[in-house]
C-alpha positions in Angstrom: 89.5 2.7 5.6 88.7 0.7 8.7 88.4 3.9 10.8 86.1 5.4 8.1 83.8 2.3 8.2 83.7 2.4 11.9 82.7 6.1 11.9 79.9 5.5 9.4 78.5 2.6 11.4 78.6 4.7 14.5 76.8 7.6 12.8 74.1 5.1 11.6 73.6 3.8 15.1 73.2 7.4 16.4 70.7 8.2 13.6 68.7 5.0 14.5 68.6 5.9 18.1 67.5 9.4 17.2 64.7 8.1 15.0 63.5 5.7 17.8 63.6 8.6 20.2 61.5 10.7 17.8 58.8 8.0 17.2 58.5 6.7 20.7 55.3 8.2 22.2 55.7 10.4 25.2 53.5 9.8 28.3 51.3 12.8 27.5 50.7 11.5 23.9 49.9 8.0 25.1 47.5 9.5 27.6 45.8 11.4 24.8 45.5 8.3 22.7 43.8 6.5 25.7 41.4 9.4 26.2 40.5 9.4 22.5 39.8 5.7 22.5 37.6 6.0 25.6 35.7 8.9 24.0 35.1 6.9 20.8 34.0 3.9 22.8 31.5 6.0 24.8 30.2 7.6 21.6 29.6 4.2 20.0 27.9 3.1 23.2 25.6 6.2 23.2 24.7 5.6 19.5 23.9 1.9 20.1 21.9 2.8 23.2 20.0 5.5 21.4 19.2 3.2 18.5 18.1 0.4 20.9 15.8 2.8 22.8 14.4 4.2 19.6 13.6 0.7 18.3 12.1 -0.3 21.6 10.0 2.8 21.8 8.7 2.3 18.2 7.9 -1.3 18.9 6.0 -0.6 22.1 4.1 2.2 20.5 3.1 -0.2 17.6 2.4 -3.1 20.0 0.0 -1.1 22.2 -1.4 1.1 19.5 -5.2 1.6 19.6 -5.2 0.9 15.9 -4.6 -2.8 16.7 -8.3 -3.0 17.7 -9.2 -2.5 14.0 -9.6 -5.9 12.2 -6.7 -6.9 10.0 -4.2 -9.7 9.1 -1.8 -9.1 12.0 -2.7 -11.5 14.8 0.6 -12.0 16.7 2.3 -8.7 17.7 5.8 -10.1 17.8 9.1 -8.4 16.9 9.1 -10.3 13.6 5.7 -8.9 12.7 6.9 -5.4 13.5 10.0 -5.8 11.3 8.4 -7.5 8.2 4.6 -7.0 8.6 2.7 -8.0 5.5 5.0 -6.2 3.1 6.0 -9.4 1.2 2.4 -10.5 0.8 1.4 -7.2 -0.7 4.4 -7.2 -3.1 4.0 -10.8 -4.3 0.2 -10.9 -4.9 -1.9 -9.1 -7.4 -3.1 -5.6 -6.7 -5.7 -5.4 -3.8 -6.1 -9.2 -3.7 -4.7 -9.5 -0.2 -7.0 -6.7 1.0 -10.0 -8.4 -0.4 -9.0 -11.7 1.4 -8.4 -9.9 4.7 -11.7 -8.0 4.3 -13.6 -11.3 3.9 -11.7 -12.9 6.8 -12.4 -9.9 9.1 -16.2 -10.1 8.3 -16.2 -13.8 9.0 -14.5 -13.2 12.4 -16.8 -10.4 13.2 -19.8 -12.5 12.4 -18.5 -15.4 14.4 -17.8 -13.1 17.4 -21.4 -12.0 17.4 -22.8 -15.5 16.8 -24.2 -14.6 13.4 -23.7 -15.9 9.9 -22.8 -13.8 6.9 -25.2 -13.3 4.1 -24.0 -15.4 1.2 -24.4 -14.5 -2.5 -26.8 -11.5 -2.3 -24.8 -9.8 0.4 -21.4 -10.4 -1.3 -22.7 -9.0 -4.6 -24.0 -5.9 -2.8 -20.7 -5.3 -1.1 -18.9 -5.8 -4.3 -20.8 -3.0 -6.0 -20.7 -0.6 -3.0 -17.6 -1.1 -0.9 -18.2 -1.0 2.8 -21.7 0.6 3.1 -21.6 -0.4 6.8 -22.0 1.7 9.9 -19.4 2.5 12.5 -20.0 -0.3 14.9 -19.6 -2.8 12.0 -23.2 -4.2 12.0 -26.3 -3.5 10.1 -29.7 -5.1 10.1 -31.8 -6.2 7.1 -35.4 -7.4 7.3 -37.0 -9.8 4.9 -40.8 -10.3 4.7 -42.0 -13.6 3.3 -45.6 -14.7 2.7 -46.4 -18.4 3.3 -49.6 -20.0 2.4 -50.9 -22.5 5.0 -53.0 -25.7 4.4 -56.3 -23.9 4.6 -55.4 -21.6 1.8 -55.0 -18.5 3.9 -51.8 -16.4 3.6 -49.7 -15.6 6.7 -46.9 -13.1 6.6 -43.7 -13.9 8.6 -40.8 -11.6 9.2 -37.3 -12.9 9.4 -34.3 -10.8 10.4 -30.8 -11.5 9.3 -27.9 -9.6 10.7 -24.9 -8.9 8.6 -21.6 -7.6 10.0 -19.4 -5.5 7.8 -15.9 -4.2 8.3 -15.5 -0.5 7.4 -11.8 -0.4 8.1 -8.8 -2.7 7.8 -5.5 -2.3 9.6 -2.2 -3.8 8.6 1.5 -3.2 9.1 4.4 -2.8 6.6 8.1 -2.6 7.3 9.3 -1.6 10.8 5.9 -1.0 12.2 4.6 1.4 9.6 0.8 1.2 10.0 -1.8 1.6 7.3 -5.6 2.0 7.5 -7.5 0.7 4.4 -10.9 2.5 4.2 -13.8 0.4 3.0 -16.7 2.6 4.1 -18.2 4.7 1.2 -19.0 7.7 3.5 -15.5 7.7 4.8 -14.0 7.5 1.3 -16.2 10.4 0.2 -15.1 12.5 3.2 -11.4 11.9 2.5 -11.7 12.6 -1.3 -13.9 15.7 -0.9 -12.1 17.3 2.0 -10.7 20.8 1.4 -7.0 20.3 0.5 -6.1 24.0 -0.3 -5.6 25.0 3.4 -2.1 25.4 4.9 -2.9 22.4 7.2 -5.2 20.0 5.3 -7.0 17.3 7.3 -5.7 14.5 5.1 -2.1 14.6 3.7 -0.4 12.3 1.3 2.8 11.8 3.3 5.0 11.0 0.3 8.1 12.4 1.9 10.5 9.8 0.4 8.9 10.0 -3.0 9.3 13.7 -2.9 13.1 13.3 -2.5 13.1 11.2 -5.7 10.7 12.9 -8.1 10.7 16.4 -6.5 7.9 18.6 -5.2 5.3 18.1 -7.9 1.5 17.9 -8.0 1.6 14.2 -6.8 3.8 14.7 -3.8 2.9 18.1 -2.3 -0.1 19.2 -0.1 -1.8 22.3 1.1 -1.6 25.7 -0.5 1.4 24.7 -2.6 -0.6 21.9 -4.2 -3.5 24.3 -4.8 -1.2 26.8 -6.6 0.2 24.1 -8.8 -3.3 22.8 -9.5 -4.4 26.2 -10.7 -1.4 26.5 -13.0 -2.3 23.3 -14.9 -6.1 23.8 -14.7 -6.4 25.1 -18.4 -5.0 21.8 -19.6 -8.1 20.1 -18.1 -10.7 22.2 -19.8 -14.0 20.3 -20.1 -14.3 20.8 -23.9 -10.7 19.7 -24.5 -11.2 16.6 -22.4 -14.5 15.7 -24.1 -12.8 15.9 -27.5 -9.8 13.9 -26.5 -11.8 11.2 -24.7 -14.3 10.9 -27.5 -11.4 10.3 -29.9 -9.7 7.5 -28.0 -12.2 5.7 -25.8 -14.4 4.1 -28.5 -11.4 2.4 -30.2 -10.0 1.2 -26.9 -13.3 -0.1 -25.6 -13.9 -2.0 -28.8 -10.5 -3.7 -28.5 -11.2 -4.3 -24.7 -14.6 -5.9 -25.2 -13.4 -8.0 -28.2 -10.6 -9.5 -26.1 -13.1 -10.6 -23.5 -15.4 -12.1 -26.1 -12.5 -14.0 -27.7 -11.5 -15.3 -24.3 -15.0 -16.4 -23.5 -15.5 -18.3 -26.7 -12.1 -20.0 -26.3 -13.1 -21.1 -22.8 -16.4 -22.5 -24.0 -18.6 -19.8 -22.4 -20.4 -19.0 -25.6 -22.2 -21.7 -27.7 -22.3 -22.1 -31.4 -25.5 -20.1 -31.5 -24.0 -17.2 -29.5 -25.6 -18.3 -26.2 -23.8 -18.6 -23.0 -22.2 -21.9 -22.2 -21.7 -23.8 -19.0 -18.0 -23.1 -18.3 -17.0 -19.9 -16.5 -13.9 -17.9 -17.3 -12.3 -15.9 -14.5 -11.4 -12.3 -15.4 -8.9 -10.2 -13.4 -11.0 -7.0 -13.7 -8.7 -4.8 -11.7 -5.7 -5.5 -13.9 -7.7 -5.2 -17.1 -9.3 -1.9 -16.2 -5.9 -0.6 -14.9 -4.5 -1.3 -18.4 -7.5 0.4 -20.0 -7.1 3.5 -17.8 -3.4 3.7 -18.4 -3.9 3.8 -22.2 -6.7 6.4 -21.9 -4.6 8.7 -19.6 -1.5 8.2 -21.7 -3.3 9.3 -24.9 -5.4 12.2 -23.4 -2.9 13.7 -20.9 0.5 12.8 -22.4 -0.2 12.0 -26.1 1.7 8.7 -25.5 0.9 5.2 -26.5 1.5 2.9 -23.4 0.0 0.0 -25.4 -1.2 -1.6 -22.1 -4.4 -2.9 -23.8 -2.2 -5.3 -25.8 -1.7 -7.3 -22.6 -5.5 -7.7 -22.4 -5.6 -8.8 -26.0 -2.8 -11.3 -25.5 -4.7 -12.7 -22.5 -7.8 -13.0 -24.7 -6.0 -14.9 -27.4 -4.2 -17.2 -25.0 
């Protein structure tokens, strides 16, 4: 029994030494591991260097872009501005409200740079009705003739010239230096919207590459000849007579509800008197939001036969 136990112990020790010999790396295998580690380290170094150079290139291209000469909210071209831009401002504020504020600030800066003063109420109302009717150098002249009667009863005509500086373009930056140009000039907007889009290489493209990956290559995301082919396929759905019948059936009811909500709100805020006349207290109206709700309901009924019920938000606002 003792000899049997000794032989088993000896065989186990031989097996253990054999396993250690099998698992111990040879010099060639250890050299291979070292080379593989060096290659992985070099590959990571190349990737980090390429990313750094790409970020540096994109930042320098944004920092010294000629688009920065266009007025806009970006004043300090720092790395933080390149990373964040004005993305959070646009996301957190109502639609187009930041752009209106930036437009006003740009006009004031342009006027101050030229030593002029902006026209107050009349100019602002004109610009509100026709967005950016300015010329390319950002200035336009307006002449006012006024007749003054002197002490002797004679009339003398004096001519006063007031310069008004407009901003036809706005430039701002979103995430990671993505640059945007907001067009405020009526002629430029007309040129963009009426440019021929059915060519293989249209002048103005939508550039919705990421949206195309989400929703697919549809009429909203495609450009050029492919867009033109899709547009011709759905053209019968936009027959003039069909649209007239559909619009005449839904617009009157929606407009009645829309105007009624404004009237209710005005009376609650004291802007209409007991006799139906206007009061002294003004009530602010978010026209962009209200008309967006109205347009959404009209498009939903006419194009998709669907009730979005967006006008109910305007009615709740009127009753609040």
